[in-house]
N, C-alpha and C positions, 0 to 999 in steps of 0.2 A: 464462573467467578462472579461474585456480587460486587458491583462497583459502588463507590461512594456517591451520594447525591450531587455533590459539587462537581465531581468529575463528569457525571452524566449530563448535567446542565451545560458544561463546557462543550462536550461532544455534540449535544443536540444543537447548540448555537452554531458550531462549525458546520454541521450537516446542512444547515439552512443556506450556507454560503458556498458550498462545494458541489461538485458533481460526483455522484456515486455510480458504480457499475456493479454488475453481479459476477459471481464466480462462473456462471454459465457463459456470460458474454466474454470474459477473459479467456476461458477455455476455447471458445469458438474462434477468437482472434488468433490465439496461439496455433490452433490446428490449421487455420487458413494461411499461416505464415506471415501474418501482418507484422510490421516492424513498429515496436514501441518499447519503451523502457519499463520493465516490470521490476519494481523495487520492493524488497522485503524490509520493513522498518522495525522488525522485532529485535529483541536483545540478542547479543552474540550467542548465548547458550541456547536460545530457541532456534536460531539459524542453524547451528551445528547439529541439532537433532533432526533436521529435515527442512526442506524448502520446496517451493514450486520449481519444477524443472525449468532452467534457463533464467531464473531470477537473479538479480544482483542484490547485494546486501548494503544497506545504508541505514543503520539503526536510528530510531526516533531521536535519540540523544545527540546525534551528530548531523542529522540530515541538513539542517539549516546552515551549518558551518561548511559542509562539504559538497552540497548539491551543485554549486556553480562550477566546481572543478570536474565533477563527475558527469553532469548533464548540462553543459553550458547554454544551449539555445533555449531561450524563454518560450519558444513555441514548440518545444519537444513534446511528444505524446508520452505521458507518464501515467502508469497505474501503480498505486501504492497498496500494499496489504500488510496486515499485522495478524494477531491471533483471532480477532473477532470483528475488526472494522472500526474500532474506537480510536486507537492511536493513529491509524492511517488517515482517519478523517481529520484529526488535529494536524497531522503533518501536511495533508493536502491544503488545509486552510493556511498554514504558514507559508507553503510554497507559492500559493496564489498571492499572498501579501508581498512576496519577494518578486513578483512579476511573472511567474509561470502561468501560462494561459490555458494549457491543455492537460491538466492534472486531474486524476480521479482516484477515489478511494474504493477499494473492493469490499463491498458489504459482505459480512459473514467471515471474511478473512480465511486464515489458514484452517481453522476448525471446520468451516463449511466446505472448503476445497477438499479436505480429506474425507469428510462425510460423503461427498459426492463421488469419491473414488478416482479423482483426477490424478495425473502424473505428478510424482514428487521425486526428490533425489536427496541423498545424504553424501557426506564425504567418504 
């Protein structure tokens, strides 16, 4: 998907303020049994087609509204992902502004995760 220039500028600015992680690192952490919140911020229809095994869904459109009820501690370890790492970068930036201190965006998102052949699930 080709993104609009304004959107890309917004994402690049967010990326300078957030921490990013890789699909490989998230897969390693999951395999090691590490405890962290893995949140899929894609739209409902994307989530329904498939997701990373064990992820919870909190779409980009509602994450700021619902995160404090879903993951209340501001020091919670949170990894966000979307289709390619753009929306999750924006969501990570917003969560940091809300006071969350250990949030990361998974670079490459769902598309890279699937390309690497990592575990997924559907309903």
